[in-house]
Backbone bond lengths (Angstrom), bond angles and torsions (degrees), N, CA, C in turn:
res aa  C-N    CA-C-N  psi(-1)  N-CA   C-N-CA  omega(-1)  CA-C   N-CA-C  phi
1 M - - - 1.467 - - 1.528 108.86 -
2 G 1.354 117.23 123.78 1.449 121.69 178.85 1.514 111.48 -73.72
3 L 1.358 116.39 171.26 1.455 121.42 -177.09 1.524 111.40 -61.95
4 T 1.337 116.43 -47.58 1.464 119.77 -179.38 1.515 111.38 -61.97
5 E 1.323 116.22 -43.37 1.460 120.56 179.72 1.530 110.61 -63.79
6 A 1.339 116.26 -40.24 1.460 119.93 179.35 1.523 111.05 -65.64
7 L 1.344 117.06 -44.26 1.453 120.66 177.97 1.523 111.05 -60.78
8 C 1.321 115.83 -42.25 1.463 120.80 178.78 1.522 110.33 -60.30
9 Y 1.316 116.56 -45.75 1.466 120.99 -177.98 1.528 110.75 -63.01
10 Y 1.328 117.41 -49.36 1.460 120.60 -175.59 1.529 112.06 -71.12
11 N 1.336 116.90 -34.21 1.464 119.29 176.95 1.524 111.47 -64.24
12 T 1.334 115.98 -45.43 1.467 119.20 179.93 1.525 110.62 -66.67
13 W 1.316 116.85 -39.10 1.468 120.02 176.92 1.521 110.46 -60.65
14 F 1.334 116.46 -43.89 1.462 121.26 -178.07 1.527 110.79 -64.05
15 I 1.341 116.96 -42.51 1.463 120.33 179.21 1.525 110.23 -65.96
16 N 1.330 117.17 -39.98 1.466 120.39 177.57 1.523 111.47 -61.23
17 Q 1.328 115.95 -36.10 1.459 120.48 -178.06 1.527 112.38 -79.04
18 C 1.321 116.86 -37.93 1.469 121.02 -170.01 1.522 114.83 -109.95
19 G 1.330 117.95 -8.00 1.455 120.50 177.72 1.519 112.86 65.02
20 Y 1.334 115.02 -136.00 1.462 120.11 -177.56 1.533 111.51 -63.85
21 V 1.315 117.17 -32.36 1.469 120.18 176.91 1.524 109.78 -61.90
22 G 1.330 116.78 -36.98 1.457 121.08 177.21 1.513 111.47 -63.42
23 V 1.333 116.74 -42.89 1.470 120.76 177.18 1.525 109.47 -61.67
24 F 1.327 116.39 -46.01 1.466 121.05 -179.92 1.534 111.21 -58.75
25 L 1.319 117.46 -49.06 1.467 120.95 -176.28 1.529 111.40 -67.03
26 L 1.319 117.06 -42.24 1.468 119.78 -179.76 1.528 111.28 -65.78
27 M 1.328 117.14 -39.18 1.460 119.60 178.96 1.531 111.04 -73.51
28 T 1.329 117.06 -25.31 1.469 119.62 171.95 1.527 109.72 -64.35
29 L 1.326 116.38 -46.90 1.464 120.68 177.91 1.522 110.92 -64.28
30 E 1.344 116.78 -39.00 1.469 121.12 -178.64 1.515 111.17 -61.76
31 S 1.330 116.85 -33.61 1.458 120.91 -178.02 1.518 112.29 -84.83
32 M 1.326 116.35 -2.85 1.458 120.41 171.94 1.535 107.42 -99.71
33 I 1.300 117.19 -148.28 1.468 119.68 -178.41 1.518 111.63 -105.92
34 A 1.338 116.06 12.14 1.461 119.72 178.03 1.530 109.80 -74.08
35 P 1.330 117.81 146.35 1.474 121.20 -177.82 1.533 112.02 -78.63
36 V 1.340 115.93 67.63 1.468 121.30 177.74 1.527 107.56 -124.25
37 P 1.328 119.00 91.26 1.465 121.37 -177.48 1.531 111.54 -67.75
38 S 1.329 115.68 137.45 1.463 119.87 176.66 1.524 111.52 -62.51
39 E 1.344 116.33 -25.65 1.459 120.87 179.42 1.526 112.67 -66.45
40 L 1.335 116.63 -15.39 1.455 120.75 178.78 1.533 111.97 -105.90
41 V 1.339 116.12 4.88 1.459 120.62 -179.85 1.530 111.14 -117.44
42 M 1.318 116.93 -57.72 1.457 121.01 -170.73 1.536 114.63 -68.17
43 P 1.340 120.29 -36.64 1.469 118.01 177.17 1.523 112.62 -60.69
44 F 1.331 117.10 -35.83 1.460 119.23 178.02 1.525 110.51 -68.21
45 A 1.348 116.74 -36.99 1.464 119.81 174.34 1.526 110.25 -61.35
46 G 1.333 116.66 -38.76 1.458 120.40 176.19 1.518 112.30 -63.96
47 F 1.322 116.24 -38.75 1.464 120.59 176.48 1.532 110.69 -62.24
48 L 1.334 116.97 -39.36 1.464 120.74 179.27 1.533 111.51 -70.42
49 I 1.342 116.50 -25.87 1.465 118.85 170.45 1.519 109.42 -65.52
50 F 1.322 116.43 -41.90 1.473 121.48 178.71 1.523 111.33 -60.66
51 T 1.326 117.32 -40.24 1.465 120.41 -177.97 1.532 112.38 -79.20
52 G 1.322 117.17 -9.48 1.460 120.38 -179.92 1.511 114.43 89.94
53 Q 1.333 117.98 1.01 1.462 120.96 179.86 1.530 111.98 -77.04
54 F 1.333 116.82 -29.08 1.453 122.41 178.06 1.525 108.82 -118.92
55 T 1.331 116.05 160.51 1.455 121.48 172.27 1.528 109.50 -112.49
56 V 1.321 116.37 155.14 1.462 120.77 -177.77 1.524 111.17 -60.28
57 V 1.330 116.67 -47.78 1.465 120.67 -176.31 1.527 111.06 -62.35
58 S 1.320 116.73 -42.93 1.465 119.74 -178.50 1.522 111.69 -66.64
59 V 1.326 117.34 -39.13 1.465 121.08 176.59 1.528 109.90 -64.29
60 L 1.331 116.20 -42.93 1.465 120.29 179.14 1.528 110.40 -59.69
61 V 1.333 116.69 -47.89 1.467 120.86 -177.94 1.525 110.99 -64.86
62 A 1.339 117.17 -47.84 1.464 120.98 -177.18 1.524 111.68 -62.67
63 S 1.337 117.12 -44.81 1.466 120.36 -177.03 1.520 111.70 -71.46
64 T 1.338 117.05 -40.56 1.468 119.92 -179.98 1.521 111.13 -66.79
65 L 1.326 116.94 -44.41 1.465 119.73 177.61 1.526 111.01 -61.88
66 G 1.329 116.83 -40.53 1.451 120.07 177.44 1.514 111.83 -61.13
67 S 1.332 116.44 -43.37 1.464 120.57 179.29 1.525 111.31 -63.88
68 I 1.333 116.31 -40.17 1.465 119.66 179.86 1.524 111.06 -67.32
69 V 1.326 116.88 -46.85 1.473 120.19 -179.06 1.526 110.76 -61.99
70 G 1.341 117.27 -46.35 1.457 120.54 178.97 1.513 112.25 -61.32
71 S 1.332 116.00 -40.45 1.462 120.34 178.93 1.519 111.08 -66.41
72 L 1.337 116.82 -38.91 1.464 119.82 178.26 1.528 111.98 -66.02
73 L 1.327 116.80 -36.32 1.467 120.06 177.31 1.532 110.33 -64.49
74 S 1.337 116.24 -42.53 1.463 119.61 177.52 1.527 110.77 -67.32
75 Y 1.325 116.50 -38.75 1.466 121.77 176.55 1.528 110.13 -58.94
76 G 1.342 115.94 -45.35 1.459 120.43 177.76 1.512 112.33 -63.51
77 M 1.319 116.64 -38.05 1.458 120.51 177.01 1.521 110.08 -62.91
78 G 1.324 115.73 -41.20 1.456 119.97 178.59 1.520 112.06 -62.48
79 M 1.325 116.89 -36.59 1.467 120.73 179.82 1.529 111.98 -66.09
80 L 1.323 116.76 -22.86 1.462 120.65 178.52 1.523 111.93 -75.88
81 G 1.345 116.72 -14.46 1.454 119.97 177.23 1.519 113.00 110.96
82 K 1.313 115.16 153.60 1.459 120.85 -176.02 1.528 113.44 -63.01
83 P 1.330 120.24 -39.08 1.475 118.82 178.02 1.526 112.62 -57.32
84 V 1.339 116.75 -38.77 1.462 120.43 178.75 1.525 110.38 -66.46
85 V 1.328 115.44 -41.91 1.471 120.33 179.20 1.517 110.87 -59.63
86 L 1.326 116.30 -47.72 1.462 120.25 -177.72 1.532 111.38 -68.91
87 R 1.327 116.41 -34.92 1.463 119.70 -177.65 1.533 111.25 -68.19
88 Y 1.323 116.43 -47.91 1.465 119.73 -175.09 1.524 113.21 -94.32
89 G 1.326 116.07 -20.19 1.464 119.35 179.85 1.522 113.37 -66.61
90 R 1.317 117.05 -24.03 1.459 120.08 -179.03 1.520 111.65 -64.05
91 Y 1.344 115.99 -25.86 1.470 118.99 178.89 1.532 111.48 -71.89
92 L 1.327 115.88 -16.38 1.466 121.02 176.06 1.525 110.60 -109.54
93 L 1.341 115.69 21.93 1.470 123.16 176.49 1.524 112.56 64.66
94 L 1.328 116.75 35.93 1.460 120.52 177.10 1.522 110.55 -65.02
95 N 1.311 116.03 133.00 1.457 122.72 175.80 1.531 108.25 -98.30
96 P 1.340 118.90 109.32 1.475 120.87 -177.30 1.524 112.95 -57.14
97 H 1.329 117.14 -36.13 1.462 120.24 179.31 1.516 110.41 -63.79
98 H 1.336 117.70 -42.96 1.464 121.08 178.08 1.530 110.72 -63.54
99 L 1.332 116.52 -38.37 1.462 119.98 178.86 1.523 110.38 -64.53
100 E 1.314 117.15 -43.60 1.465 120.49 179.79 1.522 110.85 -62.16
101 W 1.326 116.59 -42.42 1.473 121.07 178.99 1.527 110.17 -63.22
102 T 1.328 116.98 -40.57 1.462 121.74 -179.91 1.517 110.90 -67.40
103 E 1.330 117.29 -37.95 1.465 121.04 176.64 1.525 110.31 -60.09
104 Q 1.314 116.51 -45.78 1.465 120.37 179.45 1.517 110.89 -63.12
105 F 1.320 116.52 -38.59 1.459 122.08 178.12 1.530 109.75 -61.73
106 F 1.327 116.92 -43.12 1.458 121.61 -179.90 1.529 110.59 -66.07
107 V 1.328 117.15 -43.49 1.459 121.28 -179.06 1.532 110.56 -61.93
108 R 1.327 116.68 -40.14 1.470 120.59 -177.96 1.517 112.22 -69.54
109 H 1.325 117.64 -37.71 1.460 120.15 -168.87 1.526 114.57 -112.20
110 G 1.323 118.35 -7.96 1.454 120.07 173.92 1.519 114.47 74.41
111 G 1.334 114.88 -161.90 1.446 121.98 -173.07 1.516 115.34 -59.63
112 K 1.333 116.48 -29.99 1.468 118.65 -177.76 1.525 112.42 -64.29
113 T 1.349 115.61 -15.81 1.467 118.73 177.75 1.512 111.48 -62.02
114 I 1.323 118.30 -26.37 1.465 121.42 -179.83 1.527 109.48 -60.84
115 F 1.334 115.77 -36.70 1.469 119.92 176.01 1.525 110.99 -76.79
116 I 1.326 116.04 -50.95 1.466 121.08 -175.29 1.521 111.56 -60.32
117 S 1.331 116.49 -38.26 1.466 120.94 -172.91 1.515 113.08 -63.16
118 R 1.314 118.56 -21.86 1.462 121.00 -179.99 1.524 112.12 -61.33
119 F 1.311 116.63 -17.94 1.462 121.31 -177.66 1.532 112.15 -107.71
120 I 1.335 116.50 8.37 1.464 119.99 -175.26 1.527 109.67 -118.68
121 P 1.333 117.61 128.11 1.465 120.05 179.76 1.526 111.76 -61.20
122 V 1.322 116.16 150.64 1.464 125.29 179.83 1.535 111.10 69.80
123 V 1.339 116.56 -55.23 1.458 120.35 -176.89 1.515 111.43 -58.01
124 R 1.338 117.06 -39.28 1.469 119.03 -175.21 1.534 112.69 -64.05
125 H 1.333 117.34 -22.85 1.458 120.30 179.29 1.531 112.22 -82.81
126 L 1.327 117.16 -19.97 1.464 120.51 -169.79 1.520 114.41 -117.42
127 I 1.336 118.20 -15.09 1.461 121.41 -166.81 1.526 113.53 -60.52
128 S 1.327 117.81 -27.74 1.469 119.96 -177.45 1.525 111.94 -68.24
129 I 1.331 117.11 -25.61 1.470 119.85 -179.67 1.528 111.16 -67.98
130 P 1.342 119.87 -50.00 1.470 118.94 175.25 1.526 113.14 -60.11
131 A 1.343 117.09 -32.20 1.465 119.83 176.99 1.522 110.18 -63.36
132 G 1.329 116.50 -40.43 1.462 120.32 176.75 1.510 111.94 -68.72
133 L 1.334 116.69 -41.54 1.470 120.40 178.21 1.523 110.85 -60.15
134 A 1.346 116.51 -36.97 1.464 121.73 -177.89 1.526 112.50 -85.91
135 R 1.340 117.60 -0.94 1.469 122.69 -178.06 1.539 110.75 56.46
136 M 1.315 117.11 43.75 1.463 121.11 176.62 1.530 108.99 -58.89
137 P 1.343 118.82 137.66 1.468 120.76 177.99 1.529 111.67 -52.34
138 L 1.315 116.28 137.25 1.463 121.40 -169.70 1.530 113.37 -68.14
139 I 1.334 118.09 -42.40 1.469 120.17 -176.00 1.529 111.62 -62.82
140 P 1.341 119.41 -50.54 1.477 118.22 176.28 1.527 112.14 -60.06
141 F 1.327 116.74 -36.48 1.457 120.45 178.77 1.524 110.58 -59.60
142 I 1.312 116.95 -47.38 1.469 120.92 -179.28 1.522 110.97 -65.61
143 L 1.339 117.08 -41.69 1.470 120.28 -178.73 1.527 111.18 -64.74
144 Y 1.328 117.16 -47.34 1.465 120.68 178.22 1.528 110.63 -60.69
145 T 1.317 115.67 -41.85 1.462 120.24 179.73 1.521 111.05 -63.31
146 A 1.324 116.90 -46.32 1.462 121.44 -177.14 1.525 111.60 -62.72
147 V 1.324 116.68 -46.03 1.467 119.93 -177.46 1.529 111.30 -67.44
148 G 1.333 115.91 -48.86 1.465 119.46 -178.91 1.515 112.38 -64.68
149 A 1.330 117.31 -43.93 1.460 120.85 -179.00 1.519 111.29 -65.74
150 T 1.324 117.13 -41.24 1.463 119.98 179.56 1.520 111.37 -61.67
151 M 1.319 116.65 -44.55 1.465 120.39 -179.78 1.532 111.08 -61.45
152 W 1.335 116.26 -47.09 1.461 120.49 -177.49 1.527 111.44 -69.12
153 N 1.313 116.95 -45.82 1.461 120.61 -178.00 1.521 111.98 -62.00
154 M 1.324 116.33 -44.15 1.463 119.30 -176.68 1.527 111.16 -75.44
155 F 1.324 116.62 -26.42 1.470 118.98 173.45 1.526 109.81 -63.70
156 L 1.324 116.81 -45.34 1.465 120.31 178.12 1.527 111.42 -65.72
157 A 1.338 116.30 -39.19 1.469 119.47 177.82 1.525 110.67 -63.91
158 Y 1.320 116.54 -38.27 1.471 120.70 178.29 1.534 110.48 -63.66
159 L 1.335 116.25 -40.59 1.464 118.88 177.63 1.526 110.26 -62.40
160 G 1.324 116.72 -42.29 1.461 119.97 178.03 1.510 111.84 -63.40
161 F 1.327 116.59 -37.69 1.466 121.41 177.97 1.527 110.65 -64.79
162 R 1.331 116.24 -44.16 1.470 120.46 -176.93 1.528 111.77 -70.65
163 L 1.332 116.46 -35.84 1.462 119.65 -177.79 1.533 112.60 -82.80
164 K 1.319 115.07 -12.11 1.473 120.72 176.76 1.528 110.70 55.41
165 Q 1.331 117.69 -127.27 1.469 120.11 -176.00 1.529 112.49 -70.35
166 N 1.325 117.29 -8.34 1.467 120.54 178.37 1.529 112.10 -92.93
167 W 1.340 117.40 14.66 1.452 120.42 -175.57 1.524 114.37 -55.35
168 P 1.368 121.04 -28.84 1.472 117.98 179.12 1.530 113.95 -60.37
169 L 1.326 117.67 -17.02 1.468 119.71 177.68 1.523 111.14 -60.42
170 I 1.331 116.13 -27.28 1.460 119.89 -176.43 1.522 110.95 -60.24
171 Q 1.323 117.00 -40.87 1.462 120.18 -176.97 1.523 111.64 -63.17
172 E 1.347 116.89 -22.27 1.459 120.09 179.80 1.518 112.25 -81.63
173 Y 1.346 116.75 -21.09 1.456 119.02 -170.87 1.522 114.63 -121.16
174 T 1.318 119.10 -11.09 1.459 119.33 -177.73 1.522 112.06 -65.39
175 H 1.332 118.04 -28.30 1.465 118.62 178.64 1.520 110.50 -64.56
176 I 1.349 116.85 -30.05 1.463 120.41 175.92 1.524 109.34 -67.10
177 L 1.338 116.63 -42.53 1.454 121.06 176.45 1.523 110.62 -59.59
178 D 1.325 117.07 -40.05 1.465 121.03 177.58 1.521 111.18 -55.14
179 Y 1.327 116.25 -44.42 1.459 119.96 -178.52 1.531 111.29 -64.17
180 F 1.337 117.20 -39.20 1.455 120.55 177.89 1.523 110.86 -63.86
181 V 1.331 116.40 -40.92 1.466 120.42 179.03 1.518 110.48 -63.43
182 V 1.337 116.68 -46.25 1.460 120.90 178.99 1.524 110.63 -60.52
183 A 1.334 116.69 -44.27 1.463 120.81 179.27 1.520 110.68 -61.44
184 G 1.332 116.62 -40.78 1.457 120.59 178.91 1.516 112.44 -64.38
185 L 1.342 116.40 -42.36 1.455 120.73 179.30 1.531 111.28 -66.42
186 M 1.339 116.13 -39.62 1.465 119.82 177.61 1.527 110.40 -64.26
187 G 1.338 115.92 -41.96 1.458 120.08 178.45 1.517 111.38 -62.05
188 A 1.337 116.31 -41.89 1.459 120.50 178.69 1.527 110.63 -64.32
189 G 1.347 116.49 -38.62 1.453 120.76 178.59 1.520 112.28 -64.67
190 V 1.327 116.71 -43.39 1.473 121.49 178.16 1.522 110.28 -62.13
191 Y 1.339 115.17 -42.93 1.470 119.46 179.95 1.519 110.68 -63.27
192 L 1.344 117.32 -41.23 1.463 121.25 179.96 1.521 111.06 -63.92
193 V 1.341 117.37 -43.39 1.462 120.89 178.10 1.519 110.52 -61.96
194 W 1.330 115.78 -41.94 1.478 119.96 179.20 1.518 110.68 -61.98
195 K 1.345 117.24 -42.53 1.461 120.97 -179.68 1.524 110.85 -64.39
196 I 1.345 117.15 -40.66 1.460 120.28 -179.59 1.519 110.89 -65.57
197 R 1.325 116.76 -45.51 1.467 120.66 179.84 1.523 110.88 -65.05
198 H 1.328 116.27 -38.44 1.467 120.27 179.60 1.514 110.62 -65.56
199 A 1.348 116.43 -37.95 1.460 120.27 -179.32 1.522 111.93 -68.74
200 R 1.343 116.31 -27.93 1.470 120.19 -178.04 1.521 112.95 -80.91
201 K 1.335 117.15 -15.96 1.457 119.96 -179.42 1.523 110.27 -66.70
202 P 1.322 117.12 136.25 1.470 119.17 178.98 1.518 111.17 -65.07
203 A 1.307 115.70 144.12 1.474 120.26 -177.64 1.521 109.66 -69.36
């Protein structure tokens, strides 16, 4: 059994055992630096909506609260300083190179990255730490996190609902979607830079 297959199996088992609490706890871990991809949690929750075991509102509340709590824990870790993050993050398989890249991403794009990062692989697991390191104001941090996480989580749940018993297919293809999202964001960034430079040119 490969790593992805094992994670998929244990995540679904945990949700079956714990219900909405399982969704909440797994999404809390997903929003920290633990290796719990949302692509292996939310589609199964969507499938359970299809079977009638879960409701849309309850899944939305459980997953969003989990994302907020996990993000706040990472934010708090960031406020303790980078040495603390690196020292204890290794127990959750933190990749220092990924953290450094995410820090640079946050510095370049500011607070709005908290929203944008929910749609970007790797970054979405780490972005709350640079926000804590930078002492980003808490209210905007929570709002950006809530909106971005809700959109992403419910999108994955919707895919699980639509695919019904074939929901495991999502884990095979969501990484492709990630690349399209990244390409789109990069394209938007290039266009914005071009517009700014064009506006600065003398008439």
